[in-house]
N, C-alpha and C positions, 0 to 999 in steps of 0.2 A: 503494500500499499504506499502511495506517495505521500510525502509529508506535505504540509501546507505550505512551507516555503518553496518546495520544488514546483508545486502547482502554480503558485504566484509568480515564479521566475518564468515558467513556460508560457503563462499568459501574457506577461511582459514582454517576452520575446516574439511572440505572435503580434502583440499590438504594435511593436517597434516595425515589424516587417511589413504589416498592412499599411502603417503610416508612410514608410519608405515607398511602397508601390503607388500609393496615392499621389505622393509628390513627384513621381516621374511625369515627364511631360507626355500628354495625351498624343497618340499617333494616329493618324488617320487609318481607317480600316484598309484603305488602298495600299498602304506601305508594305503589308505583308502579303498582299495579293500579287502573285507573279504576273497577273494578267493586267495589273494596273501599270501605268507609265510613270508614276510617282516614283522619283528617285533619280539616281545619277546616270548619265548616258554620254558615251564617247561619240563624237561627230567626226566625219571624214570629209577631206576635199574631194569634190566631184571629179576632178580632172586627174589627180595624181594618186588618189586613194590614200593618202597620207592621213594620219590622225591629226585633227585640229583643235578640239576643245572638249571640255567636260561641261555638259549642261544639266543643271538640276530642275527637273520637272517638279512643280510643287502645287498644292491646292490653295486657293484663295478666294473666299467668298462664293464657293461652289463651282469654280471655274479652275481651269489648269493653266499655268504659266511656266514659261522656261527661262532660266537666267544662266548666262555664262559664268561659271564659278572658277574656271582656270583655262589657260590656253596652253596648247602644246607646240606653239609657233614662237620661235625665239623673238623677243623683243615686243611682245604683244601686251606685256604688263604696263608698258607706257602708253599704249596706243589709245586713240578715242576714236569715236564713229564720226569721223568727218563727213562722210557721205550721207549719213541719216539727215532726213528733212523734218522730222517731227520732234518731240520733247527729248528725244534721245540722241539729237545733234550735239557733238562734242562731249558726250558722256564717255567714260572709260569702258573699254571693251570688257574688262573683268567686272562682273556685276551687272551687266547689261541684259535687260529683259528682251529676249529675241522671239519668245512665244507668248501669245497672249490670248485670254479669253476663250480657251478650247472648253467645249462642252460634250459630255457623253452622249453619243447618238449610237444606237444599236450596239454594235461590237466594237466601236471605235470612237474617235473625238473629232469634232469639227466646229465650225462656227468662228473660229478665231483667225488669227494671223501669225505669219513668221516673216521676221526681219533677216535679210542677208546684209550683215555689217560691212561686208567687203565693197558693195555698191549702193547701199542704203535703200534697196528696193524691199517693199513689203508686199507679201504674197497672201492670198487666202490659204488656209492650211487645214489638213486633215491628217490624222495618224492613227495607228493601231499597233498593239503589241503582238509580236509572233514569238510562240515557244517560250515567253517569258524573258527572253534575253535580247530580242531585236525590236527596235522601234521604227517602223516604217513610217516615214514622214514624207508627205506630198505637199509641195508649195506651188501654187498655180494662179494664173490670172483668169478671171472669169469663170471658166468651166475647167473642170479637173483634167480633161485632155491636154490643156496648154499649160504644162508645167514640168517639174522635174521631181523625181523621189530620190531620197536619201535613206539608207539604213544606218541607224545608229546602234551601238552596243551598250547593254547594260553594264554598269560598273558597280562594284561593292562600295557601299558607303561607309567610310571608315571614321565619320565624325563621331567623336568620342561623346558618350552619354554625359549629360551634366552631373556634377557631383552634388548631391543632396546631404545638407548637413542638418 
């Protein structure tokens, strides 16, 4: 038979564990879902096939957005979007939101736009996840037939969890 002190100790440990779990930041249900585009993605140059950047797709106000979090191109840390013509003009490439306002439709996402920071062009956009590891992104003008498709690769998110004290 357990003593009262042992029971109290076990209850205190359980209470601390529950408090710790409650203090952790809430993650979107999408984050654990392999069919969700939320997370980190490596982009590639259309012409050379070279890796270009890491983009974080995230949810905000029920829509998906994508932001460049790092560049794999030398010197990009100092670059700004000179060619952009909207509020992103002269904004740093790192941290630039290039995908905006995507909404879930059937088995993919559409309704938003994507920016090509190299030339400042903004295209209508649609994308979907394939096999949990590829994001097929289509940027187009007018109708989807007039555009180009890129395939991005899912990356592991090594962002450390916050320390809760």
